PAVEX-670223 format. One record per residue: x, y, z of N, C-alpha, C in turn. Coordinates in steps of 0.02 Angstrom, whole numbers, plus 50000, padded with zeros to 5 digits. Example, Ala and Ser with C-alpha at 12.3 -4.5 7.8 and 13.67 -1.06 7.14 Angstrom:
% PAVEX-670223
506604971650390506154977550390506604983550390;506424988850354506844994750357506455000250394;
This chain:
% PAVEX-670223
484365009547854484965007647815485335002147851;485554996947818485864991347844486634992847847;487024990647901487644991247906488034984247909;488624984447876489024978247874489734980047911;489924976047964490544977847991490914971247989;491534971747975491984966347985492234966648062;492144961748091492284961348165492924959148188;493084961948245493704960148282493554960348354;494014957048397493914957248469494534958048501;494644962648550495214963848584495124962648657;495594959748693495634959348764496064963748799;495964968948833496284973948852496424973048930;497024972748946497284972449016497154979449045;496994979649116496984985949145497554989849147;498194986649139498814990649132499074989749053;498674986149015498814986448939498704981048892;498574974848910498534969248867497964968848823;497964968048763497354966548715497354960748677;496814957148661496794951248616496334953448561;496454950748505495964952148439495794946348411;495074945748400494824939848368494354941748314;494224937648261493724938548215493074936248250;492454937648219491834936648243491754928648233;491374925448276491264918248269490544917948312;490334911348304489694910048338489794909248415;489304910648455489374910048522489564902948544;489214897548506489294891048533490104888048516;490434892348469491134890348462491554893648509;491374898748544491874901948585491794900748659;491264897148684491154895948751491714891848786;492034888148747492714883648778493274886848773;493734886648817494394889948817494804884448859;495304882148827495744877448849495294872348897;494754869648870494424864348909493904866848961;493844873748974493504876249025492794879248987;492304878849012491654881648980491524887449019;491314893648980491084899649008490374900248984;489954903849029489254904449015489164909548969;489684914348948489574919148901490294920448871;490264923948816490854926348779490694933548758;491154936148712491214943148692490584944448653;490294939848625489724940548577489024940848604;488964939948669488324941048692488094948248685;487404949348683487174956248674487444961148729;487554967248707487784971648764487324972148832;487614972348883487224972248951487104965048987;487104960448941486954952848967487504951649009;488104951948996488664948849043488614953149110;488524959749100488534963549172487904961349209;487314960249187486734958849222486844951549251;487204947449214487364940249243487734941549307;488274945249302488704947149362488294949049423;487804953649413487454956049466486964950849498;486634947149450486244941949476486624936649509;487244935149491487704930049522487884932249591;487854938649605488134941049676488794942649672;489164943649612489874944449598490024951449621;489514955749611489614963549626489124965949667;489344971849696488794975449738488284979049703;487724978049696487184981749658487214988649680;487154993349625487005000849636487655003749675;488215000349672488885002949699489245006449647;489395012949660489785016349601490485013649599;490705013649537491335010849520491655017249474;492375018349490492675024149454492925020449390;492795024749336492975023049269493355028549236;493905026849203494345032649169494405030549090;494265035449052494275034148981494865037848955;495305035248913495955038148896495965036548817;496135042648781496135043748716496875044048681;496955042148619497765043248598497925049848573;497345053848583497505061548562497075066148601;497105072448591496665077248629495905075348602;495405076248644494775075648616494225076148676;493695074548663493125075548718492765069248721;492655068048786492205061648807491615063748841;491055061048809490415062648835490005056648859;489835057648923489375052348951488645055648949;488185051048953487435054148956487075051749014;486765057249050486525056149116485745054949106;485525048949091484825047249092484435048149023;484785051548979484465052948912484955056148865;484885054248799485325056548750485415064248746;484855067548773484835074848776485195078048834;485515074248884485795075948934486585074348939;486915077448894487635075448886488035078748947;488515074848967489085076849013489715076948989;489995081748965490555082848924491255084048971;491755081648951492395083048982492985081948944;493555084948943494125083248906494445077148925;494705073448878495045067148894495685068848924;495945064448977495645058648994495125059849040;494525056849037493815058149075493795052249128;493565054449190493405049349234492725050649263;492395045349276491665045649301491495040349347;491045041149391490805035349437490125032549399;490145026749386489655022849354489465016049388;488915012849364488695007049392488965001149367;489044995749402489314989449370488684985449354;488634982849292488044979149266487804982549205;487554988649205487224990949138487744992849090;487444993149031487824995948967487885003648967;488415006448959488455014148955488645014748889;488295020048849488535022848789488855029148796;489455029748765489785036648775489935039048711;490205045448699490415048348631491165051248640;491455049248587492175051548582492145058048522;492335062748530492245068348483492825073348490;492815078248438493355083648443493955080548445;494125074948410494765071748410495225074648363;495795076648388496325078948358496565076948286;496635069448297496885065748247496325062948201;495635064148221495105061848180494555067048177;494685072648157494275077948157493585077848125;493565072448067492955072048035492525065648066;492695063348123492325056948153492145058048221;491565055348237491355054848305491245047148316;491425044948377491285037848390490825036248453;490435030948457489965030548508490155023148538;490675021948573490775015448593490375014048652;490195007648681489885005848738490355003148788;490235003348855490665001348902490174997448945;490414991148966489964987549015490434985049065;490304986249130490744984049181490374977249208;490794972349205490564966449225490864963549294;491274967549324491634965849397491834973249417;492084973749484492274979849506492944978349547;493224984049557493894985049598493744986149666;494264984649706494074984749783494684989149814;494674996049797495235000049822495205001249901;495745004049929495675005150002495205010450015;494895010350070494305014850097494565022050081;494055025850051494225033550044494675033549973;494895029349941495395030249885495115027749817;494475028049812494165024849743494475028849688;494385035249700494575038949638495285038049618;495795035949656496405034949641496525027849595;495965023949598496075017149568495405015149525;495345019649470494845017849420494995011849372;494465008849352494515005149297494745008449236;495235007349201495475012349145495395009049074;495015012249034494855009448973495295014048919;495735011848886496105015548832495915013448763;495745018948727495665017848649496235019348617;496505014648576497095015948534496965018648471;497505021948445497455024648377497205019548325;497485013948324497325008548267496595006748281;496325007148345495615004848350495195009848325;495355016748333494995021848303494995021448229;495495019948202495605020048130495185013748100;495185008148136494755002748117494015005148120;493795007648166493125009648180492885014848124;493355019448105493225024648061493165021347989;493445015347976493355011647918492845006247912;492385006547967491785001447969491914994948010;492464994548036492544988048080492344989448147;492194983348176491944982548247492454979948290;492604983948352493124981248396492834980148459;492874974648488492704972948552493314971248599;493264974248657493834973148707493574969848767;493924965548799493804963448862494424964848908;494164969348962494704972349003494624968249057;495314965849084495354962149141495894964749189;495774963149257496304964149310496874958749310;497464961249294498014955949287498184952449352;498304946249351498704942649413499414941849391;499924945149422500624944549402500944937849402;500634933149440500874926549438500654922849387;500204924949339499974921249283500234923949215;500684929449220501004933749162501704932849161;502084931649112502814931849104503064939049134;503724938549165503954944949197503994950249133;504244947549079504424952749030503814956149000;503244953549020502614956648998502384961149047;502614962549109502414967949159502664973949142;502314977449095502524984249072501894988549077;502084995049074501554999949086501175001649016;501504999348959501205001148894500734996448869;500194998948825499684993648805500034987348768;499784981048768500034975248742499444972948701;499504970448635499024968248598499194960748572;498784956548584498834949548561498204946948520;498324944448466497744942548424497444936648446;496744935148440496384929948470496164926348401;496254919948389496054916348335495304916348324;495044915548264494334915048255494044908948293;493424911348329493254905648364493324904848431;493894908848455494084908548520493704914048569;493674912248630493364916448678493764920848714;493794927948696494164933248735494004933148805;493434932248827493294932548899493634926648933;493624920448898493984915248929494784916148931;494974919648884495754921048884495894925648944;495464930848952495494935949006495474932049072;495014928049074495024924049147495654919149150;495934917149111496504913149115497114917749139;497064923449119497624928449143497534932949202;496864933349208496684937449276495934937449291;495684942749299494874943649315494554948349269;494134946149221493864950649170493354955749213;493424962149194493074967349229492574971849182;492734971249115492344975749075492424973149007;491824974748968491754974348896491674980148855;492044981448811492054987448780491934986248701;491434990148668491254988648601491364995748565;491794995648511491895001448470491765000348392;491315003848369491195003748298491055010248264;490825009548197490755016048162490025017948157;489525014848195488835016648190488665023048222;488285027948193488055033748218487385033948241;487145035848290486485036248316486035041348276;485365039948277484895044948248484665048648312;484925055048326484725058948383484035060948378;483705061348316483045063348307482565056948325;482735051148333482345046448347482805040248384;482935041448446483455038048486483205030248490;483705025848479483475019448481483705016648552;483195013748588483295011648654483825006048663;483885001948608484304996948615485054999048607;485135004148558485835007648554485995010948615;485635014748643485785018848705485835014848772;485475009248769485455005748829485045008648889;485075006348953484665008249005484765015449028;485385019249007485565026049025485555026449098;485975022149134486045021449202486385028149234;486265028749296486665035049326487375035549309;487665041349306488375043049296488545049549322;489125050349354489335056449383490025058049364;490165063049327490835064749309491215066949378;491885064849378492315065549435492925069949415;493055075149445493625079149437494195076749488;494655073549458495225071249504495745076849508;495905078449566496335083249584497175080149566;497565084049531498205080249519498655079749583;499005074749577499415073049649499845079249665;499885079849727500355085549752501025083649745;501415087949715502155085949702502525085549770;502865080849785503235080649843503945083949831;504025088949877504585092349883505215088449908;505775088949879506305084749899506525087749965;506835082450010507105085150069507675089250064;507845094550094508415098950081508875097350140;509485095150123510045093450180510585099450168;510755101050227511335106250229511985102550206;512385106350168513005104150142513455101650202;513765095950209514185093850248514845099850258;515085100450321515705104350325516195101850284;516595106850256517135105250204517705102150247;518015097850226518595093350256519175095050223;519695097850263520325099550225520805093650220;520975091750157521385086350139522055088450109;522215093750126522835095950094523475092750121;523495090950174524065086850200524055079350190;524545075950168524605069250155525205066950197;525085061650233525655059350282525705051750257;526415050350254526525043150236526755039150310;526435033450316526575029550372527265026150368;527545024150418528215021350420528175014050380;528615014150336528615007850298528305008850231;527875014650219527605015950157528045019050105;528115017450046528525021250003528255028449981;528595033049962528425039449948527975039949899;527925034549849527425034349791526795030949811;526735028749877526085025449897525865028849959;525595035349962525325038550005524795036950047;524635037250114524005035150139523655041450177;523075042150173522695047750196522595046750270;522625052450310522365051450381521935056450396;
């Protein structure tokens, strides 16, 4: 069966920003503000990540924390080496994955989309550098918005380029914790736009295609690279410091200084 999707592309900031663009040829999208990029959002899944590994931009076989966030209650499933080896967990879900390979995940049991399952792909093209021993506290966060799931449910294809923001390149009024979405005109390179604002670290593709579990397509599932679910302990609540109440001061007597009028008392 052939599938036809109307395409769009979103650029997702680690803390929230997205860009949206219609599909266009790769030759049209390689230039952004006079700069040439070796790839854009339309290269086949896995190509950009492998380029990063071969270029030495990332540490090969080094695990990177990844967090998947949904707009409603639901289940996130990673696949450990085979479509027949699912690793399910409730959203938000966090896992340790490799930088470079394309990962296929499943979004199911969605409270707001009970009749749908989605199989987006996530491809890390760069990594974060958290303080030693604190990697689980600083995952790359991929958030799927409600409108994106609606588009995918209606046969549209959404591509996100996630990037790490550099505050000196973004207006102060944009430094918010909520997702921000900006449209990218047809023929523009979302990877290039991400690079102008920060450091691109992931490409995410979301559509309505359903896999045939009886005959798995290797191209759809990708290399099935290693993945490990991570259970992050909630932060310990900090108890406020208790201070004893200061001794009560008796202010019942008011004395007037010499030269002060009776209606202008001074406290001693």
